[in-house]
RODO-2510 file (C-alpha; in nm, 4 decimals, decimal comma):
residues 201
     n   res          X          Y          Z
     1     m    -9,9400    -2,2342     4,2593
     2     t    -9,6773    -1,9815     4,1645
     3     v    -9,5178    -2,1465     3,8646
     4     t    -9,5317    -1,9136     3,5643
     5     k    -9,5040    -1,9839     3,1963
     6     e    -9,1322    -1,9828     3,1112
     7     p    -8,9178    -2,0964     2,8175
     8     v    -8,8695    -2,4717     2,8258
     9     g    -8,4933    -2,4399     2,8256
    10     e    -8,4952    -2,2714     3,1652
    11     q    -8,6937    -2,5455     3,3365
    12     t    -8,5511    -2,7956     3,5844
    13     f    -8,7488    -3,0835     3,7274
    14     s    -8,8397    -3,0541     4,0948
    15     i    -9,0308    -3,3252     4,2786
    16     w    -9,1210    -3,0766     4,5508
    17     r    -9,2640    -2,8271     4,3025
    18     t    -9,4627    -3,1015     4,1310
    19     l    -9,6003    -3,2271     4,4611
    20     r    -9,6932    -2,8714     4,5549
    21     l    -9,8798    -2,8322     4,2300
    22     g   -10,0394    -3,1734     4,2919
    23     t   -10,2112    -3,0462     4,6071
    24     f   -10,4584    -2,8816     4,3708
    25     q   -10,5918    -3,2310     4,3125
    26     v   -10,7108    -3,2505     4,6747
    27     g   -10,9919    -3,0069     4,5984
    28     s   -11,0668    -3,1811     4,2673
    29     a   -11,1077    -3,5174     4,4398
    30     m   -11,3280    -3,3659     4,7115
    31     g   -11,5575    -3,2126     4,4517
    32     d   -11,5989    -3,5324     4,2535
    33     v   -11,6656    -3,7474     4,5594
    34     l   -11,9087    -3,4925     4,6994
    35     l   -12,1223    -3,4704     4,3856
    36     a   -12,0948    -3,8196     4,2408
    37     g   -12,0928    -4,0026     4,5735
    38     i   -12,2349    -3,8194     4,8727
    39     w   -12,5033    -3,6117     4,6994
    40     n   -12,5948    -3,9040     4,4794
    41     r   -12,6541    -4,1185     4,7878
    42     i   -12,8533    -3,8500     4,9704
    43     v   -13,0924    -3,7768     4,6878
    44     i   -13,1556    -4,1382     4,5859
    45     s   -13,1322    -4,3268     4,9159
    46     d   -13,2356    -4,0709     5,1745
    47     f   -13,4856    -3,8655     4,9755
    48     g   -13,6121    -4,1560     4,7628
    49     l   -13,5926    -3,9574     4,4381
    50     p   -13,5368    -4,1214     4,0983
    51     a   -13,1821    -4,1951     3,9892
    52     w   -13,2102    -4,0890     3,6251
    53     p   -13,2028    -3,7096     3,6788
    54     v   -12,9085    -3,7520     3,9165
    55     g   -12,7258    -3,9516     3,6520
    56     l   -12,7951    -3,6886     3,3883
    57     l   -12,6668    -3,4136     3,6155
    58     i   -12,3482    -3,6062     3,6916
    59     a   -12,2939    -3,6697     3,3185
    60     m   -12,3604    -3,3079     3,2249
    61     r   -11,9976    -3,1975     3,2250
    62     y   -11,9034    -3,4647     2,9724
    63     f   -12,1318    -3,2950     2,7199
    64     m   -11,9340    -2,9754     2,7726
    65     t   -11,5887    -3,1219     2,7086
    66     p   -11,5132    -2,8837     2,4160
    67     l   -11,4832    -2,6150     2,6825
    68     s   -11,1722    -2,7941     2,8087
    69     i   -11,0104    -2,7753     2,4664
    70     w   -11,1025    -2,4082     2,4340
    71     a   -10,9613    -2,3251     2,7784
    72     g   -10,6370    -2,5094     2,7142
    73     n   -10,5837    -2,3384     2,3784
    74     r   -10,6752    -1,9948     2,5129
    75     s   -10,4398    -2,0283     2,8084
    76     d   -10,1618    -2,1074     2,5608
    77     n   -10,2082    -1,7820     2,3762
    78     r   -10,3982    -1,5248     2,5841
    79     p   -10,3164    -1,4326     2,9412
    80     l   -10,6021    -1,3661     3,1825
    81     f   -10,5297    -1,1059     3,4499
    82     g   -10,1617    -1,1244     3,3574
    83     s   -10,1260    -1,5019     3,3788
    84     y   -10,1355    -1,7679     3,1093
    85     r   -10,2294    -2,0511     3,3436
    86     t   -10,3119    -1,9752     3,7054
    87     s   -10,5899    -1,7241     3,6398
    88     y   -10,7798    -1,9761     3,4271
    89     i   -10,7277    -2,2441     3,6893
    90     w   -10,8555    -2,0316     3,9761
    91     l   -11,1481    -1,9018     3,7686
    92     g   -11,2509    -2,2628     3,7199
    93     r   -11,1967    -2,3438     4,0861
    94     g   -11,4018    -2,0406     4,1848
    95     l   -11,6959    -2,1666     3,9795
    96     m   -11,6649    -2,4991     4,1534
    97     l   -11,6776    -2,3381     4,4969
    98     i   -11,9923    -2,1472     4,4031
    99     a   -12,1413    -2,4720     4,2738
   100     f   -12,0970    -2,6391     4,6140
   101     l   -12,2902    -2,3625     4,7894
   102     v   -12,5676    -2,3727     4,5302
   103     l   -12,5801    -2,7506     4,5753
   104     g   -12,6488    -2,7059     4,9458
   105     t   -12,9500    -2,4868     4,8718
   106     a   -13,0716    -2,7317     4,6069
   107     t   -13,0490    -3,0163     4,8559
   108     v   -13,2612    -2,8293     5,1104
   109     e   -13,5263    -2,7572     4,8454
   110     l   -13,5369    -3,1229     4,7438
   111     e   -13,5576    -3,2270     5,1076
   112     i   -13,8717    -3,0190     5,1629
   113     a   -14,0203    -3,1473     4,8343
   114     n   -13,9894    -2,8170     4,6509
   115     y   -13,8866    -3,0089     4,3432
   116     v   -13,9022    -2,7355     4,0795
   117     a   -13,6636    -2,5091     4,2679
   118     g   -13,4553    -2,8022     4,3887
   119     w   -13,3880    -2,9546     4,0496
   120     a   -13,3353    -2,6119     3,8921
   121     l   -13,0729    -2,5245     4,1524
   122     a   -12,9149    -2,8667     4,1175
   123     f   -12,8913    -2,8116     3,7420
   124     a   -12,7273    -2,4741     3,8003
   125     s   -12,4860    -2,6299     4,0492
   126     f   -12,3755    -2,9097     3,8187
   127     l   -12,3492    -2,6652     3,5276
   128     l   -12,1167    -2,4409     3,7285
   129     y   -11,9231    -2,7397     3,8542
   130     g   -11,8806    -2,8824     3,5064
   131     m   -11,7650    -2,5491     3,3675
   132     g   -11,5259    -2,5092     3,6581
   133     t   -11,3635    -2,8498     3,6214
   134     l   -11,3307    -2,8110     3,2454
   135     l   -11,1860    -2,4607     3,2670
   136     s   -10,9290    -2,5644     3,5246
   137     g   -10,8509    -2,9249     3,4337
   138     s   -10,6650    -2,9054     3,1032
   139     v   -10,5036    -2,5739     3,1998
   140     f   -10,3776    -2,7284     3,5241
   141     l   -10,2144    -3,0134     3,3321
   142     a   -10,0617    -2,7573     3,0961
   143     l    -9,9189    -2,5746     3,3969
   144     v    -9,7711    -2,9005     3,5262
   145     r    -9,6216    -2,9635     3,1829
   146     d    -9,4763    -2,6113     3,1768
   147     s    -9,3130    -2,6694     3,5165
   148     a    -9,0895    -2,9522     3,3905
   149     p    -8,8372    -2,9972     3,1088
   150     p    -8,9543    -3,2056     2,8097
   151     s    -8,7826    -3,5212     2,9323
   152     k    -8,9675    -3,5060     3,2665
   153     q    -9,3085    -3,3798     3,1614
   154     g    -9,4592    -3,7291     3,1540
   155     i    -9,3334    -3,7962     3,5065
   156     a    -9,4721    -3,4657     3,6334
   157     i    -9,8150    -3,5219     3,4834
   158     g    -9,8212    -3,8824     3,6002
   159     l    -9,7338    -3,7748     3,9520
   160     v   -10,0150    -3,5188     3,9847
   161     e   -10,2638    -3,7647     3,8324
   162     t   -10,1520    -4,0276     4,0810
   163     i   -10,2216    -3,7806     4,3614
   164     l   -10,5737    -3,7340     4,2269
   165     i   -10,6411    -4,1089     4,2104
   166     a   -10,4914    -4,1640     4,5567
   167     m   -10,7092    -3,8908     4,7037
   168     f   -11,0385    -4,0491     4,5922
   169     p   -11,0469    -4,3297     4,8550
   170     v   -10,9029    -4,0989     5,1219
   171     v   -11,1736    -3,8387     5,0599
   172     a   -11,4484    -4,1018     5,0321
   173     i   -11,3574    -4,2515     5,3702
   174     g   -11,3348    -3,9095     5,5310
   175     f   -11,6702    -3,7973     5,3945
   176     s   -11,8407    -4,1206     5,4948
   177     r   -11,7272    -4,0649     5,8523
   178     m   -11,8333    -3,7016     5,8524
   179     l   -12,1807    -3,7831     5,7158
   180     t   -12,2851    -4,1343     5,8128
   181     s   -12,6497    -4,0441     5,7401
   182     y   -12,8138    -3,7342     5,6011
   183     d   -12,8543    -3,4423     5,8366
   184     r   -12,9042    -3,0931     5,7013
   185     a   -12,6641    -2,9238     5,9432
   186     a   -12,4002    -3,1915     5,8987
   187     f   -12,4298    -3,1726     5,5195
   188     w   -12,3804    -2,7954     5,5251
   189     q   -12,0811    -2,8421     5,7534
   190     l   -11,9378    -3,0855     5,4982
   191     l   -11,9999    -2,8364     5,2172
   192     i   -11,8276    -2,5545     5,4027
   193     t   -11,5339    -2,7844     5,4754
   194     v   -11,5037    -2,8689     5,1056
   195     v   -11,5232    -2,5015     5,0072
   196     a   -11,2573    -2,4071     5,2600
   197     i   -11,0134    -2,6839     5,1658
   198     a   -11,0719    -2,6686     4,7893
   199     g   -11,0402    -2,2913     4,8007
   200     f   -10,7099    -2,3148     4,9911
   201     f   -10,5549    -2,5702     4,7576
***
């Protein structure tokens, strides 16, 4: 994403630029499906662990939503590493990538019944993931808004959100084929794939 914060008057609407920005949503969809779908299924169905702590972990980021407001406001007024938008977005995405790797270790600990370490690492993973999505989410939409003139901002935001929604079933089908049943090596392969693709986009 190379769009920078510019005066609104200089903006022209570009479908190609908006679609290019929308590829960021590929990684976002992969992260949500991985944590809320695949990991959820593994821990509850394959490991036979209770659902309530999994539900609490998945809901954790919603308790941190003020962070999204803070990040959006800060990216409006204070550049980070010389950028008003992209640095905040990639900081958030970086936290998400770390969260995926921590999640892999947490899953192994839960698999071998080391529950204290497993749940602690899972908590850390979901905390990092929640912070990452909240830091990047509102700032990403602000970047999309900045990339279009006022009359086209709704179209631009709607387009990137449509990409996110469309990616959910695509990612879910792909993941279900990659991991038909839990296998430690296959799960780590899936995690590395997510890190590579989400890091690229």
